[in-house]
Structure formats: C-alpha cells, structure tokens
N, C-alpha and C positions, 0 to 999 in steps of 0.2 A: 590302651590303643583304641582309637575311634576313627571311623571312616577309613580304616586301613592305614592310618598314619599315626606313628607314635608321637606322643606329646613332645618328647625330647628332640625329635627330628622335624618339627613343624617349620622351624626357621630355615632348614635346608631344603625341604621338599614343598613348601607352600606355593612356590611359583609354578609348580607342575600340577597342582590340584585344581580340577575343573568341576568336581561335584562334591557337595557337602550335605550331610543329613544330620538333623538334631531331633531325636525322638524322645529322649528321657528328660525328666525334670532337671532343673538347675540352670535354665537359660531364660531368665525373666526379661532380659533386654538383648537386642540384636547388636552385640559388640564384637570387636575383633575381626570383623569381616574384611577390613582393609588389608589383612595379611594375605588375602587370596585374590590377587589382581586378575588371575585368569579364570576365575570362577564362572562357570556357565550354568550350573544347576545348583539351586539351594532349596532344601526341604526342611521346614521347621514344623513339627507336629506336637500338639498337646502341651504347649508351653504357656507361660503366663505373660506372653508378649502382648502389649496393648497398642503399640504403634510400630510401623515399619521405619527402620532407621539404619544408618551405618552402611548404606549401599553406594556411597558416593564414589568409591574406587572400583566398584564391580561393573566396569563399563561393558564387559563381554557377557553379562548375565542374560541368558536366553529363557530360562525356566525358573519360576519362583513358586514355592509352596509355603504358605503360612496358614495352616489349617488347624481347626480345633484349638484355637488360641482365644485370646480375649480382645482381638482387634476391634476398635471402635470407629476406625476410619481408614481411608486409603491415603498414604502419603509416602514421601521419601523415595519416589521412583523417578524423579525428574532426570537423573543421569543414566538410567537404565533404558536407553533408547533402542537397544538390540533385543529387548524382551519380546518373546514370541508366545510364551505360555505363562499364565498367571492364575494360580489357584488360591483363593482366599475364602473357601467355604467353611461353615461351622464357626462363625465368629459373631460379633455384635455390630457389624457395619450397618449404618443407617442410610448412608448416602453414597452414590457413585460419583466420585470426583477425583481430580488430580491425575487423570490418565491421558491428558491431551498430548503428551510427548511420546506415548507408546504407539507410534504409528505403525510399527511392525507386528503388533500383537495379533495373534491368530486364535488363541484359545483363552477364554476368560470364564472362570467358575466363581460365582458369588452366591451359590446356593446356601440355604440355611443361615440367613442373616436376618436383619430387621429392615430391609429395603422396602420402601413404599412407593417409590417413583423411579421409572427408568429414565436416566439422564446421564450426561457426561460422557457419551460414547460417540459423539459426532465426528471425532478425528480418527476413529478406528476403522478406516476404510478397508483394511485387510482382515478384519475379524471374521473368522469362519465358524467358530463354535462358541456359543454363549449359554451358560447355565445359570439361571436365576430362580431355580426351584426353591420352594419352601421359604418364601418371603411373604410380604403382605401387600403385594402389588394388585391394584384394582383396575388400572387402565394402562393400555399400551401407547395409545396416541400415535403420533408420528415420530416418536423418539428413536425408532430403529431405521428410519428411512435412509440415513446416510450409510448404513452398514450393508452396502450392496453385495458384499462378498459372503455374507452369512449363509452357512449351509446347514448348521445344526442349532436348534434353539430349544431349550427346556424351561418351561414356565409352570411346571407342575407345582401343586401345593400352594398356590396363590389364591387371590380372591376375585379373579376375572369372572364377570357374570354376564357380559354382553357380547352378542355376536358381532356387533359393530367393531369392537376392539380387535377381534380376530380378522375381520375383513381388511384391516389396515396392514396386515402382514402380507397381503398379496403383492405389495410393492417389492418384496424380497424375492426376486425371480430366481435366485440361485439356491433358495431354501429347499433342502431335501429331507431333513429329519425334524419333526416337530413333536414335542411332548407337552401335554397339558394335564395328563393323569397317568404318569408312569407308575409302575407297581410299588415303588419305594416312597411315594408321596400321596397325600390326599388329593383327590381331583379338584380342579377349579369348579365353582358353581356352574359355569357355562357348560361343563362336560355332562351335567345331569339333565340338560335340556334336550328336547326332541330334535332330531335332524342335525345333531352336532357334527357328526362325521361328514354328512352330506354337504353341509355348509362349508366346511374346511376344504374338502376335496374339490368342490366347484371353484372356489376362489384361489386355490393353490394347486393347480393340476400337475405341477412339477414335483410334488412330494413323493418320496419313496417309502418313508416310514412315518406312521402316525401313532403315537402312544405305544411304541414298540411293535406295532403290527405292520406287516408288509402291505402297502397300498399301491404298489407299482404297476399292477396289472391294468390293461386297458379296459377290461370288463368293469372293474370297480369304478373307474373314472366315468365310464359311459353311463352307469346307473345314476351317478350323481348328476351328470349333465342332463339326463332325461328327467329326473325328478325336479330339478330347478326349472327347466323349460316348461314343464306342466304347471308348476306353481306360478310362474310369471304370466303364462297365458290366462290362468284362472283369475289372478288379481287384476290383470289388464282388463278382463271382461267386467269385473266388479267395479273398477274405477270408471269405466265407460258407462256402466249402468247408472252410477251416481251422477255423472255429467249429463246423461240423457234425461234423467229425472229433473235435473235443474232446468234444462232447456224446456221441458214440458211445463214445469211450474212457471217459468218466465213467460212462456207464451200464454198460459192461462191467466196470469196476473195482468199481462198487457191487455188482453181482451177484456178482462173485468174492469180494468182502469178505463179503457175506452168507453165501455158501457156507462160507467158511473160519471164520467166527465162529459158525456154527450150533451146533457142538458145545459150545463154552464158554458161549454164551448160553443154550442149553437147560439146561445144568447150573446156571447161575445161577438160572434160573426155577424149577428143581426145588428147589434149596436154599431159595430165598426162600419158595416155597410151603410147604415143610416147617416153616420157622421160624415163619411166621404160624400154622401149625396147632398147634404145640406151645405157642405163646404163650397159647392158650386153655385149657390144662390145667396150671396151676401146681402142680407137685408137687416133692418132693425130687429125684426122678429128673429132673424137667424142667431143673433148674439144671445137672446133670451133662451131660445130652445137649445142652443149649443151648450150653454152652461148646465142645463138640466141633463142633456145627454152625457156630458162629461161626468157629472155626479153619478148618474146611473151606471155608466161604464166603470167608474172607479169602484162602486159598490159591487158590481158583478165580478170585477177582477179580484176583489177581496174574497168573494165566495169561491172563485176558481182557485185562488191561492190556498184556501182552507182545504179544499179537496186534494189539491196537488201535494200539500205538505203531508196530509194523512196517507195518501196513496202513492207518493212519489216513488222512492226507491227503498224505503225502509223495509218493507216486507220482502222485496226482491233481494235486498242486501242480506236479510236474515236467511233467505233460502240459499243464496250464494255462499254465505258463511257456513251454513250447515253442510253444503256440498264440499267445500274446501276442507272442513274438519273430517268428513267421511273419507275423502281421498287420502288425507294425511294418516288417518287411522289404518286404512288398507295398506298403504306403503310401509307403515310401521310393522304390520303383520307380516308383510312379505320379507322385509329386511331381517326380521327375527325368526323367519322360517316357521311361523305359526306359534312361537312361544309367547308372543304377546297377541292376544285376541281381544277384540272389542265387539260385544254383542248388543245389538239394539233390542230393547224389550218392547213388549206390547201388553195390553190389558189382560191377556190370558196367562201371562207369566206371574207366578206368585211373587217372585223377587221384585218385579216391576211394581206390583201393588204395594208391597212392603216399603219400597223406596218412596212412593207417593205418600203413603201414610206417615212415614217418618218426617218428610219435609213439611207436610201440612200440620203435623202435631207440634212442630217447632217454629211455626209462623204465628206471630202475634199481631193482629190487625191494629191494635192501639199503638204499636211502634211506628206505624206508617200513616197515622191519621192526618198528619199535617199535609201529606201529599194527596189525600183523597183515595188512598189505596185501600181496597176492601177485601182482596183475596189474591190468590196466585193460581196460575194455570200451568200445569206441568206439560211441556211439549214433547219432551224426549228424555229417555233414561237409557244409559249405556252401561253395561256391566264390563268390568275390566278383568281380564285374565292375564296376569304376568307371572309366569312360572318362576323366574329368577327372584322377583321381589317376594313372592309367597314363600319360597324356600328360605330366603334370608330372614323374613319375619318369623317363621316357625323355628329356625335354628336359634335365633336370638332369644325368642321367648323360652325355648326349652333350656338353653344355657342359663338364663336368668332364674328360671324356676329351680334348676338343679343346684344353683348356688345358695338357695335359701336354707336356713338352718333347720327349720321345722317343716313338716309336711302339711301343716294347716294352711299355709299360704298357697301351696301348690294345689291343694284340693279346691280352694275357692278362687282360683285365679280368674275364672270366667266372669266373676262379678266385677272385675277390674277391666274388662273389655268393654269398649263403648264404640258407637259409630258417631264420628264428629265431622263437622263441615270445614272446608277450606276454600277460600276465594283469593285469587291472586290480587295483590295490591297494585293497581295500575300506576301508582306514583313511583313504585320501586322497580317493577319488572314489566315485561311485555306479556300480556295474558296468554296469547296463543303459544308463544315459545315456552313459557313456564309449564303450561298444561302438557305439552308434548314431552317435555323433559321429565315431568313427574310420572307420566304414564310409562315411560321407558326406563328411567333410572330411579324412580322413587323420589321422596322429598329430599331436599338438600340438608346438609349438616347444620347444626346450630351455629357454627362459625360462619357459614355462608349467610345466614339470615342476619347475623351481627354485622357483616360487611355491608349489607343493604341498609343498615340503619334501623333494623328491627330488633325485637327481643332475641336473646341468645337461646332460641329454642324454636321448634316448629309451632306456629300459632294456629290454633284450632278453636272451634266453639260448638256448643250444642244448640245454639239459637240462631236463626237465620239473620235477624236484624244486626246482631253483633258481628257475624261473619261478613255481612254485606257492607258494614259501615264505611270502611276505607274506599270501596268502589263507588258507593253512592256519593260520598263527599267529593271525590275526584271528578266524577261525571257532572255533578252540579256545578262545580267550579269551572270546568271547561265549557259547559253550556252557557254559563253566565258571561264568560269571556267572548264567546262567539255570537252572543245575542240570540241564542236558541230559546224560543218561547214555549217549547214543549214542557208541559207540567211535570212529566216524569221521563226525563231523558235516559234514565237508567232502567227503563221498562224491561228490557230483555237481560237475563242473567244466566250464569252457569256456575255450578259449584261441584267440588269433589267430595264425595262421601268416603271416609276412610275408616277402616277398622283400626282401633287404637288400643294399645295396652297402656293404661295410665299408671299401673303399678302402685307403689307407695307414693302418695301425693300429699300435698299440704297447701292450705290457702295462703295467699299473699294479699296485701292491701294494694289498692290502686295507687300507682306512683312508685311502689316498691320495685327495685330492679329485679329482673328475671335473670338469675345467675346460678348455675349449678354449683359453683364454688361455695355459694352461701347455703346450698341445700344438697350436700353430697350424698345423702342417704335416700333421696327420693328420685323417682323416675320422671315426675312432672309436678307442676304447680298450677294453681288456678286462681282466677279472680271471680268473685261473685258480681254479676252484672245486674245492678238494680234497674237500670234503664239505659237505652242507647240515647244518643244525642237527638235522635229524631222522635223519641218517644214522648207522648203527652199523656199517657195513661198512668194507672196506679203502679206502685212498686211491684216488681215481679217476683216470681218464685225463687227461693234460694237455689233451685236446681239450674237456674240460668247461669252458665259459667263460660268463661273464656279460658281455654286450656293452653298450657305451654309445655310441650313434651321435649325433653332434653335429647333423647336418642332417636334420630330419624328412622332407624331400622325398626322401631316399634310402631311405625305408622304405615299401614298398608292401604294404598288407594284401591277402592273396590267398585265405585260407581261414579258416573258423571250425570248430573241432572241439569237439564236445560228448562228454564221456566220463564214466565213473564208475569208481571204484576197486573192486577185487574183494577181499573179505575172507574169510579162512579162520577158522572158529570150530569148535572141538571136532572137527577133522578132517572137517567137512562144510561144503559150500559154502553160503554165504548167497546169493551172486550167481553164477548160472551161466547159460549160454546154449547153445542147441543148435548154433550155428554160429559159435563164437568162435575166436580165434587162441590160440596157446599162452599159458598164464597166465590164461585167462579161464574162468569157471565157468558154471552153468546158472541158470535163472530163479529169482529169490529168492522168488517167490510159491509155489513148491512147498514144502510143509511139510517141513522137515527132520525126520528120524526121531526125533531126541532130543526135539523139541518134542511130537511125538505121544506119546512115552513119558511125558513129564512130565504131559501132559494126562490120560492114563489113570490115572497114579498118584494124581493129585488127585481124580479122579472116584471112585476106589475107596477113598478114605479113609472111616473110620468117622465118623458112623453112617450106615447105610443104612436110611432110614425107609419105612414102608409107607404106601400111600395109604388114604384113608378113603372111605366111600360118599358119593356126590354127591347133593345136593338138586336136584330139577327144578322144584319149586314150593314156595310157602309157605302156611301157614294159621296161625291163632292158636296152635294146639296145638304146631306145630313151633317157632314163635317162642319160646314159653315153655320148651320143651325145650332149645333151643339156648342160650338166655340163662340157663337154670337159675333161672327166676323163677316166681312163683305168679300174679302179676298183670301185665298188659301195662304198666300205668302205672308199675310199679317198674323197668322195664328201662332202664338207663342205658348199658350196654355191650353191643354186639352184634357178633359176628364171624361173617360168612357167607361167608368166603373159600373158594375151592376147590370151588365147586359148578358147576352148569350153569344158573344163574338169568339171566334176561334182563328180568324184571319183578319188582317188590316193592311192589305197591300196598298190601299189608297193613301196611307200615311206617308209614303215616300215622297209625296208632293209637298209636304209641309217642311220646307227647308229651314224655316226660322223657328221651328218648334223647340222650346227649351224645357217644358214641364209636361210630362205625359203620365196619366193614371189609367191603367187598364185592369184594375183589381176587380174581383168578383165576376170573371168571365169564364170562358171554356178553353183557354189557350193551353196547348201542350208543348209548344215551341215558340221561340221568338224570332223566327227567320225574317219576318217582315220588318223588324226594327233593326235596320242596318243602314250604315252610311248616312247618319243624321248628325252632321258636324256640330250643331248648336245645342243638342239635347244635353241637359244638365241633371234632370231628375226623371227617374222612371220607377213607377209603382206597379209591379206585376204580382202583387200578393193575392192570395185566395183564388188561385187558378189550379190547373192540373199539369204544371210544367214538370217534365221528366228530364229535361236537359237544357242547358244554356247555349248549346251549339246553335249557331245561326246568327248570334249577335256579332256585328261587324262594324268597324269604323265609327265608334262612339267616343271620339277623342276627348270630348269635354264632359262626359258623364261623371258627376260627382256623387250622386246618391242613387242607390239601387235597393229596391225592396222586393224580395222574393219569398216572403213568409207564407206559410200555409200552402205549400205546393207538394210535389212528389219527387223532389230532387234527391238522388242517392249517391251520385258519383262526384264527390267533392273535388278530387284531383283534376278530372277532366273539365269540370265546370270552372274551377279557378284558373286553369290554363287558358280557357277562352277569355275570361275577364282580364287576365294579365296581359294578353296580347291586344285586345280590342278596347279596353277601358283604362288607359294608362293614368287617368286623372282621378280615379275613383277614391273617394274619401270616406263615405259612409255606406255600410252594407248591412242589410237586415236578412237574416237566414233562419230565424226560429221556425219551429214546427214543420220541419221537413224530416222525412224518414232516413236521415243519415245513418249509415251503418256504424259509424264510430264518432268519437268526439272530434269536432271539426275546427274549433277555434284556433288552435296553434297551427293547424295545416293551412287554414286560410291566411293567417297573418304571415306565415312563412313564405307564401307565394304572392300575396297582394301587399307589397311593402309600402304602398302609398296610403293605406287606410289609417284614419284617425279615430274612427268609431266602428265598432262591430257589435251588432245587436244592442244598440243603445249604451254600450259600455266603452268608455274612452280607452284607447290603446296606449299604454305607458311605454316609455322608451325601453325599460327593462324587459317588458313582455315582448316587444317587437324584436329586440336583440336575441332573446331566447328562441323566438320562433325562427329567426333567420339562421341561427346556429343549427337548429333541428332540421331545417330544410336543407342546409348545406350537407348535413350528415346523412341525408336520406338517399344518397346515391352510392352505388357500389363503386368504390375507388380504392386506390392503394392504401389509404389510411384505414378504411374499414376492413379491408382484407387482412392487414397486419394485426389489427386489434382483435379480430374475431375468428382467427383461424388457429389450426393446430396441425402438427406434423407427425403425430403418433401413428404407428403402423397397425395397432391392434385395438379392439374395443376393450375397455376395462371390464374386468369380471366384477360386476356389481349387481346386487339385487335391486335394480332401479328401473323404473318404467320410462325414464327419459330416453329420447332418441340418442343414437351414438354421437351425433354431432354435438348435441347439448351436453352430454355427459363428458365427452373429451374436452370441450372448451371450458367446462366447469372445473375439471380436475387437473387439466394440463394447461397452464397459461401460454399465451402466444410466445413463440421462441424468439421473436424479434422485438427490438425497441425502435421507436420512431426516429431516434437520432443516429442509429448505426448505419453503416454503408451496406447495402444489400447486394447479394450475389446476383449475377445476370439471370439465373434460372430459379430465383427464389420462389416464384409461383408454382413451379413444378414440385416443390417439397410439400405443398399443402395437401393434406388428406382429409381434413374435417373443417367445415365452415358453418358457424352458427350466427346468422343475421336475423334473429327473432326481434320483433318490435323495433325495427329501425326505420319505419315509415317508408320503406322502399316501394317504388311504383313499377320499376322495370328491372329485369334480370340482365344486367350488362356487365362487361369487363370480366367475364368468367371463362373466356375461351382459352386462356393460358393455364387454367387449373387442370392439367392433363391427368394428374394423379388423385384428383378429388374423389373420395369414396363415400363420404357422409356429408349431407348438407341439410340445413334447416332454415326455412324462410317464413316461419310462423308469424301471425299477427302483423302483417304489413298491408299494403294496398296494391298488390300485384294482381293484374287482370288478365295476364297472358303468360303462358309458360314458354319462355324463349331464352336464347343465349346459353343453352346447356349442351349444344351439339359437340363442343370440344371436351366435355366431361364424360368420356366414354367408359371410365372405370367406376362411375357412380353406382353405389349399391343401395344407399338409403336416401330418400328424399321426403322432406316434410314441408308442406305448403298450407298448413291449417290456417283458417281465419283470414282469408284474402278475398278477392273478388273474381276468382277464376271461373270461367264458364265452359271451358273445353280443355281436354287433355292433350290436344295437338301440341307438338313440340317435344314429345318424349320418345318418339319412335326409334331414335338412335341409341337409347340407353339400354342396350341388351343385357347388361349385367345387373340391372336394377332388381332387387329382391324384396324391398320394403318401401311402400309409398303410402303417405297419409295426406289426404286433401280434404279434411273435415272443415265444415263451416264455410263453404264457398257457394258458387252459383251454378254448380253442375246440374244439368237437366237429364243427362244420359251418360252411359258408359260407352265410350267410343271403341267399338270392336276393332277398327283398323289400327288403333294405337295399342290396345292391349295385346293384339296379336303379335306385336313386335317386342313384347316383354316376356320372353320365355322363362325367365328365372324368378318372376314375381311370385313370392310366397305369402306376402302380407299386403293387404289392401284395405285402407280405411277411408270411407267417403261419407261419414256421418254428417247429418245436419246440412244437407244440400237440397236440391229440388228434383232428385232422380225419381222417375215414375216407372221405370222398368229395369229388370236385371239383365235385359238383353245386352249381349256383349261380354258378359262375365264368363260365358262358356269358352271363350278363346284363351283363358288363362289356365293352362293345364297344371301348373305347379303350385296353385294356390292352396295354402294351409289355413290362413286366417282371413276372414272377411267381416268387416264392420260397416253396416249400412243403415244403422238406426236413424230415426228422425228424418226420414225422407217422405216421398209421396207415392209409395208403392201400395196399391190398394187390392191387388188380386193375388191369391195364393198360387196361381198358375206360374208366376215368375220363379217359383222355387225350382221348377224343372230345368231352368237354365244352369243351375248349379250342378246338375248331374254330370255334365260333361267335364267339369273340373274336379270331380271327386276321384 
C-alpha cells in the first residue's frame, strides 16, 4: 500500500486520487502519472529523476514538488497551466526557463541549485513567493521588474556584492519579506558591508521582515530615513564644493589668460586700427605699406595663435575633467553608502609618497626620447577603498592558498603579490566608463576582455611605457587625423595601480596566444618586454614585464594616479613645477624667454605707423571733409574709425550711405544708425557695445561686424537683427563675452546668413540650427517628450532633482502618434526641459498638477508663466540669465528651489516672504552682495550661496531669523 491506495485497486480508485507522494528510491523516471487525471498535488523527493516529464495529462495539477533529485533543467510543464506552487530545490538546475505558460504560479522555490542568472520569470505576474537561495547569482538587474505581485523573496547564499543591485528591488512595491542572509544560508557579500540594513530599509519602506527580523516599526524606518537624509546633505555639500572649486579655477585661469594675451591682443588691435586707417587713403604708397602691414598682422596672429593654443581650454578642460571625476567619485560613495570611498592624497601621506616613488621608478625616459619627454609630473593620487572588492580578493586568495598541497607556498605567498599598472585602451572602451566600472565592480572577467578583441586575461604591466602604449598610439593616430600639431597630444594620463596576486606564473613568447586552457596550472603568464615601440634606448631589464592574470578576482584596484609628461623644448622647460622630483620642470604658464623674444621681434616689424587726431563730435562740415564730398546726399562711403565718438545723430542725413565704418570708437549703443534704407555694410568692431537694440530699418544691410565689443545677450540681439536686417548675409561676432556658445543660436534665428565669423554656413548646419530653434519653444511636442506622470519621487541615493530623476527613470507615457485625452496636461507631475535652448517659460498654465520642474542650462531671463502651477514643490533654473525672482510669489507649496549660475544681485524679500514652505535654496555663482531678505524664509534648512559677492561677515546675522 502506498499513498493510502493499494496497488491492486489503483485502476478503480485512480480517478479520485488528487495527491501523490514518492519518497523512497525506485522511481528514476516520472512515469505512470497519466493514470491520475485529477492529480492536484505531486511530491517527489530524493529520487534519481533528471527531467520533469509525463505530466501531459495532469491538467489540474496545482502543486508540484521535485526536490533533492538530480534535475538539470526545467521542462515538461507546458500543460500544467493551473500550477500555483512549484518546488524544485536541491537539484542541479542551471537556468530558469520554460515557465512562460505558468501564469497562475504564486510560489516558486529554486534554492540550492546552480543558477547564475535571474531570468525567464517575465510572464509570472501572479508570483508572490520566490526562493533563489544558495545559488551563484551575482546580479539582480531588472529581471524581477515584471513580478509586481512579489511579496516574499529569498536570495540568501548567493554572491550579490553591490548595493546597486539591491536598489533595483525598490520597484517591487508589494515586497514584504526579504532575505539575503537567513540563518540556514551563508550571507551574500553585500550583507557584510556597512549600512546594509539602512540602505534596504530606505529603498524598501514597505518591508515587514528583513533576514528573519521584524522591521515593521515606524521607529526603525525613521532611523533609516534620517541617516540617508544626512548622508545626502553631506555629499551634496561635497559635490558643490568641487563645483565651486572648478568655478574658482576657471575664473583664475581666465584672468591669467587675459594677462598673458594682453600684449599680443593689444598688438592685433593696433595693427587692425592702422590697417583701417590706411584703407581710407588709397595711394601708390598705400599698396606698398599695406602689404607690409598684412605681413606683420599675419605674423602677429600666428603669435596670438601660439598663445591661444597653449592656453586655450586645455588646462580648463583638465580642471573640468578633474571636477567631473570628483563628482562621480562622490556620487559613487553616496550610492554605496560609504562602502566605496576615494581619498585624495597629499605629500604628507606615506602612501601618497609611496605611489609617486612607484610610478617614478617604473618610468624610463629612453622609452619616450622620440617625443622629447624627459620626466613626469604627478598631479593627483587617489586611494580606493572598496569593501566588497577587498573581501572578494581576500576570500579568493585564502581559498587559493588553502587548496595548495604544501605549506611552503602559503608561507611565501607575499612574494607573489605585486603592484601593477592598468590603463584603459581607448580603441576598445570608453576610458571614463571603464574607470568607474572598475572602481565599483572590479576588473572584468577574462571572457569580457576576449570579447573586446584583447587577450583572454586582465592585461597589466609593471612598466609605464608598456601600459601606456595603446593609449599613446591611439591618441597620436587621432591627432594626426585632426591635424593637431601638438608634439605630445597624450600629455595628460591616468592609470590604476592594483594589488595583484600573480601566483604560479610562467613566461610566454611574443605572439604566443594568452589562453588558460594552454596553461591550466598557472594563475598568470607574462611577456618580457625588451622595449616598447616608442623606445630608442638600450634593451631593458628582464624585470620589464607585461602580465596577463586569468582570474579577475585576484586583481584589486587600490590607487588612481593622474600624471603628465614633461617636455623639453629649445633647452627651456614648458612644464616645470616648484616642488617636483628629479626629472620634473616648472609651471608651463610662465612665458618661456624665447616666446617673449619672438613676440617682441614681431611687434618691432616694419611699418611703425603714427596715430592721427581723434574726432570727439560731428557736424555737417566734418562729415563732408572726412568723406571728401561736396554734398551730404552724395556720400556713399564713410570711415569714422579710430575716434572718440559715442553718438552720430548727424548721420541720419546721409540717405545715400552704403558703407559705414565706426570701429575703434566709444559707442555703447547704435540707436543713431536707423532708417538708413541704402546701408549695405556696417563695421562697429572695437567699441563698447552692450546691446544691438536701437538698430532699425536697415533693410539692405548685408554685412555687419560687431567683433571686440561687450555683447552678452545673444537672443535679444539676434531678435533685433532678425526684425530690422532681413537681408543680412555676413555677420562677425568674435571676441564678445557671450555667456554660451552662440553659433547655432545665431544661425537658428538669422536664417539668411551665408557666412558667420568668416566661416561659410553649410546647408546641413543651417538645417540643424533651424531644427534646434524650432525645438527651443515649450509646446505640445516638448511637453510630451520631456514629462512624467509619476506620483512619488523614486527612492534613490542620487543628487539629481526629482524632475531629472523621474524623467530619467520613467519614460514619457505618451507617444507622438497616439490620440491624447482632453485633460492630458493635468496628468503631468514632472517636467525636465534642461538644455533645450528655451528663452521663455510659456504654455505651462495647464499643468495644474505639476510638482517638480527643471529648466537648467537654457536662456531664460525672466521667471514667468508659472502662475497656474500652484502645486509646484521643486523648481530648478540653474545656468540661465535670470536677474530677479519675481514671478514666484504664487508658488506657496515650493519647498526646494535652485537658481545657480544666473544674474541675481539680491534676494527679493517680498518674493521669499510668499514661500512659507521653502526648505532648500541654492543661489550659488550669482552676483548677490547681501543676505538681506533671507530672514523672511522661516522654514529654511539648507542654503547654498557660494561664489557670490558677499564681503562682510555681518550678513550672517540675517540667517538668525531663519534658524
């Protein structure tokens, strides 16, 4: 008798049997189950079953147990559509698949198998309990996103090591029970990290039990919320400090550049002035002197180009790059809740000095002789603390040592530890992305490097030139293609210093494949590098090696070193520094003596022209004299350059004037140049123009030159030209203090242009500019593409604004082709219109439920159009041209506002008084001179006001009222 049924009576009672259990041996295959058509529960334990089969007739099966067997896969369930509970634990299953028809499944146990990847669960929308404990899963990814009904999840005993993976579980809003280190399994590596519970409770506030502990109390959740809020405030301040330092460096470098370029720029102005002067006196002598002037101007422009190339944006780009890396490092620290930390070293740190000594000892000048490189300068060293990677490295090393047959190897294992260099190959990967990935997750597997077309191992080296060779070759190739004349375009570099256990290793010859299958008993192989391709020196030491480590877990990143190569030119240093080690030079911003000599030689070239008397005002007699005419109506060409004029009202009488030059004067506006129907050419360069408003009725103007003025408002000025100069073909705008890149803005608004700043406008460029201009207005298309309807801010350790975060994580719910509901705008809760070239806030009055909005990096000059957005809670207007906060007084629910990088000169107390819930205010990098007005914000918790113009400490007292 078995299962309560006699064998002899199976044929009579089989139709009534709903439950069947098989516990003892003797059932190697699932056969005979067709005899039980009403079977609802089947339990098979401890059998030699290797596959699920024979269930085709068990259409009513609701619960299936095949445990402690030898299953190697999931199959044979396609007819069991009523299945609700499936237990397949303690088997040898490697892959989750063939479950797409089990749409009613609620419980799935696959613990204690060989599963490495969560997959194949997309159709299980009713799944409530999932047990994947004791497998070899390293990543969760978005594989569980479809399982919205999931309430209990057990991932204990796996290899999950990153907090980022746990963050992805926050999308499971019904999850109540989570286990990552239950008592019956080993904990995941992530469970050993600091702030593990805090991280989970913040991202999953609905959890009731975590690792068998009750976490349902409000006090526990409140502690987690408070901890995370403090950390976010801390890292927000550190990120802003890095950005503030960049702004300071940028300002310092701009001032330094102005100082260094003052001499050649003044010379260019002088020569330009003289050239325009002689152009008014055409004589035989003129053509002789003109050719000399042009030769001299060309020589001077070459000198200016030398300085500009050297000082242009290269150093600023390095500073910006450094700031961006710092910000990324800080965000990584925040997302890992401090388990990844990056510490910048200084000369007083022993480890900093050790890193410098290590790199210098592995730099060979002869390898770089062909480039004129004589040394290196170490600019920055960062120490890497990654708790998960260090634990992984130590566990791997201990397990490797424990597997050795003798204790001799274990006692001397330190001799097989080395510090080796790694540089990303820009031909294969993106340098910044790979660096961040290595810092967070460690080096990729050997198979990953194989997929990139590299050796099937982690490539490392103990010599700088060998490590740098792929980057140098790639950079030289790109520089050659771009026509870059820089002798050393790869001047700035960075590398990762890793602790590496090379273990048992063996040499291989150059060209011999790197393959572990050919060397199964070693941890690594190496090639002896006699010389790099750039080396012109003697053969190198046998210690010069390029290593290939097969197991990426035995490579632990510990330091990042930023350095630059030192070059000797004409026996004078380009790069030198006051406190460098042997082989290093001084600051390359000091003008080398040979450059000063060359500048002076060019300035003293013939001809040396004398200045002429300046005009302070005009009358009809002077106009006739200058134009060499008898009647005003005959004047068609007039050159008034090089005077001290700031008004020319008399010019309105010159109705026939076609060509006007007023360069090198004192004009701040051009109001007097209006309603001149025949004017075709206007040169107003080298003045003090702050606006083009006032220009009117220049219907035939074809060429306009406004170089070397003080124009800043590109949109307003181009609007004037678009209206009053409809025939404009050529426009010169260089050397104005524009706030942003202006070429595409100008081309998008002045569609008649054929040349801009001496560069021909192509049809493709003009079309792109028109498309950008068309997309710079807030309309239905932009609202549909950049909005979101989510009701809550995602729980994410991220410093992005809510609007940015929501629009990044939740795509717009509409498509441009679908028919919209009448009140679709009322569904919008978040709007992110960053970097859309917007000049006005319009068409927002119907967004009555808008809660979060971001308009960063646009050209907005006035806060308007938000009166209908009464539910707005967060508003970001960074990097625009806003000069006043008026227009915000009706936003009473506003609690977070950021207006960094604008033109604010004060804090408007009358506006701030209308914002009773404002708790966060950032107004950095403006022109604010006083904190007056801040006392009206009683609910303020965070205030950021760096990089402004507050000079007195008394202003701190205004903060007392808001404390």
